[in-house]
C-alpha positions as CSV (number, residue, x, y, z in Angstrom):
1,X,29.0,-10.0,5.1
2,X,27.5,-12.4,7.6
3,X,27.4,-16.0,6.2
4,X,24.1,-16.6,8.0
5,X,22.3,-13.8,6.1
6,X,21.2,-14.0,2.4
7,X,18.9,-12.1,0.1
8,X,15.7,-14.2,-0.4
9,X,13.5,-12.0,-2.5
10,X,13.9,-8.7,-4.3
11,X,11.6,-6.1,-5.9
12,X,13.1,-3.5,-8.1
13,X,11.4,-0.1,-8.1
14,X,10.5,0.9,-11.6
15,X,8.4,4.0,-11.0
16,X,4.9,4.7,-9.8
17,X,2.6,1.7,-10.1
18,X,-0.4,2.2,-12.4
19,X,-2.4,-0.7,-10.8
20,X,-2.6,0.8,-7.3
21,X,-4.5,-1.0,-4.6
22,X,-6.1,0.8,-1.6
23,X,-3.2,-0.1,0.6
24,X,-0.2,2.0,1.5
25,X,2.9,1.4,-0.6
26,X,5.0,0.2,2.3
27,X,2.4,-2.4,3.3
28,X,2.2,-3.7,-0.3
29,X,6.0,-4.0,-0.6
30,X,6.4,-5.9,2.7
31,X,3.4,-8.2,2.0
32,X,4.9,-9.0,-1.4
33,X,8.3,-9.8,0.1
34,X,6.9,-12.1,2.8
35,X,4.5,-13.8,0.3
36,X,7.5,-15.9,-0.8
37,X,8.1,-17.4,2.7
38,X,7.2,-21.1,2.8
39,X,7.1,-21.3,6.6
40,X,6.5,-17.7,7.8
41,X,6.5,-18.5,11.5
42,X,10.3,-19.3,11.2
43,X,11.2,-15.8,10.1
44,X,11.7,-12.4,11.8
45,X,11.5,-9.4,9.5
46,X,12.9,-5.9,10.1
47,X,11.9,-2.7,8.5
48,X,12.3,1.0,9.0
49,X,9.8,3.8,9.6
50,X,9.1,4.2,5.8
51,X,7.3,0.8,5.9
52,X,6.1,0.9,9.5
53,X,2.3,1.1,10.1
54,X,-0.2,-0.4,12.5
55,X,-1.8,-2.2,9.6
56,X,1.5,-3.8,8.7
57,X,2.3,-5.0,12.2
58,X,-1.2,-6.5,12.4
59,X,-0.7,-8.3,9.1
60,X,2.6,-9.7,10.2
61,X,1.0,-11.0,13.4
62,X,-1.9,-12.5,11.4
63,X,0.6,-14.4,9.2
64,X,2.6,-15.5,12.3
65,X,5.7,-13.6,11.2
66,X,7.8,-11.9,13.9
67,X,8.5,-8.3,13.0
68,X,10.6,-5.4,14.4
69,X,10.3,-1.9,13.1
70,X,11.4,1.6,13.8
71,X,9.0,4.5,14.4
72,X,9.3,8.2,13.6
73,X,9.8,10.8,16.2
74,X,6.5,11.8,17.8
75,X,7.1,15.4,16.7
76,X,7.0,14.2,13.1
77,X,3.6,12.5,13.5
78,X,1.8,15.0,15.7
79,X,-1.5,14.6,13.9
80,X,-1.4,10.8,14.2
81,X,-2.8,8.9,17.2
82,X,0.2,7.3,19.0
83,X,-0.2,4.8,21.8
84,X,2.4,5.3,24.5
85,X,4.0,2.7,26.6
86,X,2.8,-0.2,24.5
87,X,4.8,-3.4,24.4
88,X,3.8,-5.8,21.6
89,X,4.9,-9.4,21.8
90,X,4.6,-11.8,18.9
91,X,5.6,-14.9,20.9
């Protein structure tokens, strides 16, 4: 294991939430994790396509957090509006 990497916060999944907000699950999870950061602009978070959304990337930018994510194959999201050839810089 890399000595420069450590687990900072953890959330254990304990089944479906009864107190659901009007936010997607992935967005709620990532927002909860980054809520523990004292100086958000010093961090870069990475997440996979389960958590990835336009709203999440906007939220990370609003908080000054650098973020990298994976996206699904366009065939899997054919009913979703996808912007092509877009480069987003958080710097």
